[in-house]
N, C-alpha and C positions, 0 to 999 in steps of 0.2 A: 756439469763444467768440465774440460778435462785439464787436469795437472800435473805437472813435469818438475821433477827437481833436476837443476842444470850447474854448471859450476865455471860458466863462460859470461863473462859481460861485457860489452864493448860501449860504452859512451851507453846507450838508451836499449839498447838491443841486447837480446838473451841468445845464446846459441845453442842446438841439439848434438849430443853428438849422434853416429852414423844410426844405430839402433832405434834410437828415441825419432829421427825421421822415419825411418822404416814404418814402424809405430803407428807415427801420424797417416802416414799414407793407408796404413791398413782401418786407421779411424776415420778415413775420410773428411778427415780437420780442412774447412777450404779458407782459400785468402778471407784476411781481414777477418778471419772467425775467431771471438771472445776466448781466450784459456787464459789459466793460471798459471803462473810460473814459482820454485822455491828457488829462491836462492837463496844461498848461507840462512839459513832458518829463515826467513821473511819471504810472503806472497806476497806476487805484482800482480795487476789485472795489467794482461796484455792482449794486443792482435796476432795474429798467425800471417805472416806477409814473407813472401820468397826463403823460406826455410828458417826463416829468424823467428823470432818474439820481439815486437816491437813494443817497450813499454808505457803503460796508460798512465797508471796511477798505483801505488805502493797500499795495501792493506792493513787495515788493523786487523788481523788474525793471531790467535795463539790459541791453538788448540791441544797444547803440553801443560801435564801435573804442574802442581805448584811444586812438589816434592819429588825428588829423583828414588825412580822403585829399580831395585835390582829383582829379577827373578831367577831361580835358580832350576834349573831342569833338569832331572834324572834320563840316563839314555836309557829309551824305552823304545816301543817300537817304532819305526820310522814314520808311518801316517799318523798315528798319534804325538810323535814328537813334532814334526812338520805343522801340525794344526795348535799344538800348545803354542810354537813360535810363532804363527801368524796371531793369534787372539790374544798372544802377551802383547804385539807392537799395538793391536787395534786399541786396545785396552792401556795403553800410554804408560810402558815399560821401557825405562832410560837404555836399560842393559839384561841381556839377555848371558847366561852361564853354563854351560852343560857341566855335568860331574859326573864322577860314578862314586859310588859307595858298595858296602858289602853286600846289600842284594841286590845290584846290576848285574844283569842277563848278559853273559860277556859275546852274544849273539848280535846285541843290539851297538856293539861299539862302532857297524857302519854306518851311524844314524851320523857321525859327524866327519866323515870321508869327505863324501861332496860339499866342500865350504861355499861354495860355487852357488849351488843351490839356496842354502840355508838362506844367504843374504843376499836373494834371488827374491826369497819368498816376504823376509822384512819389507826389502826395499817397494815392492808390492802392495804390501800391507799399510805401509805409511803414505804410500798414495793414495791409494783406497778409504782412508780413516780419515784420511786430509789433517796428519800431523807437520808438524814444524820440522822437527829433529827425525834425524835416521837412527833406529835403534842400535846401537852397541852391540856385536856379538862375539863375546869375549872366547877365549881358550877353554880346552876341556879344563876342569879342578877337579881333586881329590875332595872328599867332604871333609877332611882335614883344612887343604885350603881354602874351603869357603867358610869353615870358624874361623881360620884369621884373618879375613878382611875383615877390613877398617871401617864398621857399620856399629852403631849405636842400637840400633832396632834390628835385631835378628829375630822373624819369627819361622818358626819349622813348624810342619803341621803334620799329628802322629795321630796314631788310632790308640785306642787301646793304654788311655791314660787316664787316673783319677785324680791328677793335681795340674791338669793342664788350665789354664788361663781362659776367659771366656775371650773370645776374639769379638775386638770393636772395632770401630772405624780408624782407618792411620790415617793421623792425620801428620806423617814426618818422612823424612828419607829411610828408607827401609831395605832391607834385604827378607826376599819371600821366598823357603826352599819347602818343595814337595819332595817327596821320596819317590825309589820304584814302586815299581810292584812287591809284597813285602815290607813296604815301611823302611823303618831303622830299625836295627837292632842295640840291643841295652848299651853297649860300650858309646855307641855312635849318640844315643839320647844323653849320658853322661858327659860326651864331653861337649856336648851344646849347652848343658847345664853348666860348666865350667866356664863357657866362652860366655857366659847371658844372656844366651839365645831363649824366645819366650818359646813354649813349647804348648801349642796349642790345639785345640780338637774342635775340628769345622761342625762337622753336621754328625748326628747319631747312626749313619751307615758311612759303608767305607767307601769311598770315591775314587776313580780313577785319577793319575796323575794331573793331565791334563783338566780335568773338573776340578779338581783341589784348586787348580792354578787360577783357573776362572773366579772362583770363589773369593778365593782371596784377594784377588785386585779388581773382583767386585765392590769389595771393602773400602777401599781406597778414597778417602774423602777429597772429591773436586774441588 
């Protein structure tokens, strides 16, 4: 079933923008074909008619996690960063915060130059995964700014630590933080401890940033 997010509604009709109408032609959606429309985070069953979507009924669909999950993704290689963004959306993240830390490779700063591309990836992943809400992409943060964010449950994935906490299922609003290649330095770990972040170890092996993020998101209680 084809799904579209729209922002305009008049009476019982939803309206598409020009890009969506082009996409509809590519998909060869026929007159009176059933489609799903997302409007203001709610889904509606509609039929496509004369370049509009005619409302048939409201659907009782809620595919959002019960808690707000913010993921902090370091600036890594562009293809890996975009993959991490896509999977974060598919797995239910509410917000995505790109950030820099001590071990950030300066050559990766170009990752966030094309915000439009990242927002398109987020939008497409939202439609594909049948989510109700579009994940919000925040501005670039520093590590210290992340530590200062208001959130009681910060989880920072780190390797080579003996006093890490076991990573159990997360059943609350949370901020998930994974590091770049090389992880975090001692000063950053000390800062995280001072800010009451939970320092966790995920597996015995060393995971790539995007893999660690997927692992953490898989531990969210549905």
